[in-house]
C-alpha positions as CSV (number, residue, x, y, z in Angstrom):
1,M,227.4,14.6,6.4
2,G,229.4,17.3,8.9
3,E,229.4,19.5,6.0
4,S,228.3,23.0,6.3
5,T,226.1,24.8,3.9
6,E,225.5,28.3,3.0
7,R,222.4,29.8,1.0
8,T,222.8,31.5,-2.3
9,Q,220.7,33.6,-4.3
10,S,219.9,32.8,-8.0
11,K,220.3,35.5,-10.7
12,D,217.0,37.1,-10.1
13,G,218.1,37.7,-6.7
14,M,215.4,34.7,-5.5
15,P,216.9,32.3,-2.8
16,G,218.3,29.4,-4.9
17,G,219.6,26.8,-2.7
18,R,222.7,25.9,-0.5
19,K,226.5,26.1,-1.6
20,K,229.1,24.3,0.3
21,V,231.6,25.2,2.9
22,E,234.6,23.2,3.4
23,K,235.7,22.9,6.9
24,K,239.1,22.4,8.2
25,R,239.0,19.0,10.3
26,L,240.6,19.4,13.7
27,L,241.6,16.4,15.9
28,L,241.0,17.5,19.8
29,R,242.2,15.3,22.6
30,I,240.1,16.6,26.0
31,D,239.9,15.1,29.4
32,P,236.7,12.6,29.7
33,A,235.0,14.6,32.0
34,L,235.0,17.7,29.7
35,H,233.5,15.6,27.4
36,D,231.1,14.6,29.0
37,N,230.2,18.3,29.9
38,L,230.3,19.8,27.0
39,R,227.6,16.6,25.6
40,V,225.3,17.7,27.8
41,W,225.7,21.3,27.4
42,A,225.2,20.2,23.7
43,E,222.0,18.2,24.1
44,D,220.2,21.1,25.9
45,E,220.9,23.3,23.4
46,F,219.9,20.9,20.3
47,R,223.8,20.8,18.8
48,S,226.2,18.0,18.1
49,I,229.4,18.0,20.4
50,N,231.4,19.2,17.6
51,A,228.7,22.0,16.9
52,Q,228.7,23.2,20.5
53,I,232.8,23.5,20.4
54,E,232.7,25.6,17.2
55,F,229.9,27.9,18.5
56,L,232.1,28.1,21.6
57,L,235.4,28.8,20.0
58,K,233.2,31.6,17.9
59,Q,232.0,32.9,20.6
60,A,235.9,33.7,22.1
61,V,237.4,34.6,19.2
62,A,234.7,37.6,19.0
63,K,235.1,38.3,22.5
64,R,238.9,38.6,22.3
65,K,238.7,40.8,19.3
66,R,235.9,43.1,21.2
67,D,238.7,43.6,23.7
68,E,241.7,44.3,21.9
69,R,239.9,47.3,20.8
């Protein structure tokens, strides 16, 4: 549980299943009210809180890269 997967192709170019992608662990201490807001938001988008935080962080990093240009 909690492991991400990535689609791979077999030698003949056909979809071949999933390859595990190692993820880094991070202990995050946040305000309980923020946690509740993230939980509700994640539920609205059918994600876990962890997936929601990762999604938001990826968006923020992408925006920062765009803004640096």
